[in-house]
SEFIMI-653052 format. One record per residue (C-alpha): residue in one letter; x, y, z; residue number from 1. Coordinates in steps of 0.02 Angstrom, whole numbers. Each point is the difference from the previous one (the first is absolute). Example, Ala and Ser with C-alpha at 12.3 -4.5 7.8 and 13.67 -1.06 7.14 Angstrom:
BEGIN
NUFI  zase    east   north      up  zami
NUFI     A     615    -225     390     1
NUFI     S      69     172     -33     2
***
This chain:
BEGIN
NUFI  zase    east   north      up  zami
NUFI     M     830    -585   -1973     1
NUFI     S    -177     -16      65     2
NUFI     E     -26     187     -24     3
NUFI     A      47     -16    -184     4
NUFI     I    -120    -145     -22     5
NUFI     T    -143      93      80     6
NUFI     K      35     154    -107     7
NUFI     Q      -4    -108    -157     8
NUFI     Q    -161     -82      56     9
NUFI     K     -79     170      33    10
NUFI     R      46      60    -174    11
NUFI     G     -75    -156     -76    12
NUFI     Q     163     -61     -73    13
NUFI     P      36    -186      -1    14
NUFI     I     137     -60     115    15
NUFI     R     141     -84     -94    16
NUFI     N     151     -88      66    17
NUFI     I      98     -59    -151    18
NUFI     H     133    -130      35    19
NUFI     I     126     -70    -124    20
NUFI     T     -91    -168      -2    21
NUFI     D    -162      90     -41    22
NUFI     I      84      84    -147    23
NUFI     T      62    -164     -71    24
NUFI     L    -154    -104      39    25
NUFI     K    -148     118     -17    26
NUFI     Y      52     135    -122    27
NUFI     R      44     -46    -178    28
NUFI     Q     150      93     -66    29
NUFI     P      -5      61    -181    30
NUFI     P     125     -81    -120    31
NUFI     S     106     158      -7    32
NUFI     A      23      -5     190    33
NUFI     I      45    -184      -6    34
NUFI     V     128      31    -137    35
NUFI     S      74     146      96    36
NUFI     I      17    -102     160    37
NUFI     L      74    -149     -93    38
NUFI     H     120     117     -92    39
NUFI     R      70      56     167    40
NUFI     I       6    -177      70    41
NUFI     S      87     -68    -155    42
NUFI     G     130     139       5    43
NUFI     F      34     -37     183    44
NUFI     V      15    -187     -33    45
NUFI     L     119      28    -144    46
NUFI     F     106     115     109    47
NUFI     L       7    -128     141    48
NUFI     M      41    -145    -115    49
NUFI     L     136      92     -95    50
NUFI     P     143     -82      99    51
NUFI     F     -74    -173     -38    52
NUFI     L     -12      41    -185    53
NUFI     L     177      68      -5    54
NUFI     Y      63    -157      87    55
NUFI     L     -86    -109    -130    56
NUFI     L      75     106    -139    57
NUFI     Q     173     -13      78    58
NUFI     E     -15    -189      15    59
NUFI     S     -53     -18    -180    60
NUFI     L     143     106     -69    61
NUFI     R     150     -46     109    62
NUFI     S      54    -164     -81    63
NUFI     E     -66    -158     -81    64
NUFI     I      -6     -91     166    65
NUFI     S     -94     143      84    66
NUFI     Y    -120       3    -148    67
NUFI     Y     -46    -181      36    68
NUFI     H     -13      43     185    69
NUFI     F    -118     140     -51    70
NUFI     G    -102    -126    -100    71
NUFI     G     -15    -107     156    72
NUFI     I     -62     149     100    73
NUFI     V    -130      43    -132    74
NUFI     D     -60    -180     -15    75
NUFI     N     -62       8     179    76
NUFI     A    -191      19       6    77
NUFI     F       8     132     138    78
NUFI     T     121     105    -103    79
NUFI     K    -114     -15    -151    80
NUFI     I    -147      65     102    81
NUFI     I     105     147      61    82
NUFI     L      55      35    -179    83
NUFI     L    -181     -10     -60    84
NUFI     G     -47     129     131    85
NUFI     L     144     110     -57    86
NUFI     I     -54     -21    -181    87
NUFI     W    -175      59      48    88
NUFI     A      72     146      98    89
NUFI     Y     106      54    -148    90
NUFI     A    -138     -24    -128    91
NUFI     H    -126      95     106    92
NUFI     H     120     139      45    93
NUFI     F      52      20    -182    94
NUFI     T    -177       4     -71    95
NUFI     A     -65     114     138    96
NUFI     G     149     113     -31    97
NUFI     I     -45      14    -183    98
NUFI     R    -178      41      52    99
NUFI     H      66     137     114   100
NUFI     L     106      71    -142   101
NUFI     F    -156      15    -108   102
NUFI     M     -93      82     143   103
NUFI     D     145     123      25   104
NUFI     N     -27      51    -181   105
NUFI     H    -184      36      36   106
NUFI     M     -66    -156     -85   107
NUFI     A    -137    -110      75   108
NUFI     L     -30     113     149   109
NUFI     D    -190      -7       5   110
NUFI     K     -79    -128     113   111
NUFI     D     -57    -126    -130   112
NUFI     A     165      -1     -95   113
NUFI     A     100     -11     161   114
NUFI     Q    -101    -151      56   115
NUFI     K      19     -82    -171   116
NUFI     T     189      24      -5   117
NUFI     A      12     -65     179   118
NUFI     R     -91    -159     -51   119
NUFI     W     116     -18    -149   120
NUFI     V     152      17     114   121
NUFI     L     -66    -140     111   122
NUFI     V     -38    -114    -149   123
NUFI     I     164      33     -92   124
NUFI     S     107     -26     155   125
NUFI     L     -87    -164      39   126
NUFI     V      15     -62    -180   127
NUFI     L     186      44      -5   128
NUFI     T      24     -87     167   129
NUFI     A     -91    -155     -62   130
NUFI     L     104      -8    -159   131
NUFI     C     163      21      95   132
NUFI     G     -60    -125     130   133
NUFI     L     -34    -129    -134   134
NUFI     K     176      25     -65   135
NUFI     L      72      -5     176   136
NUFI     F     -86    -164      44   137
NUFI     G      53     -78    -165   138
NUFI     V    -168     -15     -88   139
NUFI     F      74      74    -159   140
***
């Protein structure tokens, strides 16, 4: 290790040790990278929460009594927060997926257009989440 450092110093190259915390704290990711990372995270979250969603669907469809039981589960604040997170994951995954479909068809591939569409994905997914959250928490 010390030999590599001395060789880099002799060549005049700066010594860099990049750690994951340095990446998140010091280096600013472009919007397209953020959207790509969040697209993967949202897909993983949706996959993990699929049994929970299927259970809620089963409870809502089984009978009238189970429907009211389902309503009791959804009225819990913790469940609403989980559902709001799942709404965001779905909205983000869906809008980022549409963006990827456009990019697969060779649209918006240059740097400026890719950054602009990435920002739009972030905004649209947050707006859809906010609207669904307002409905979920009974504002309208």
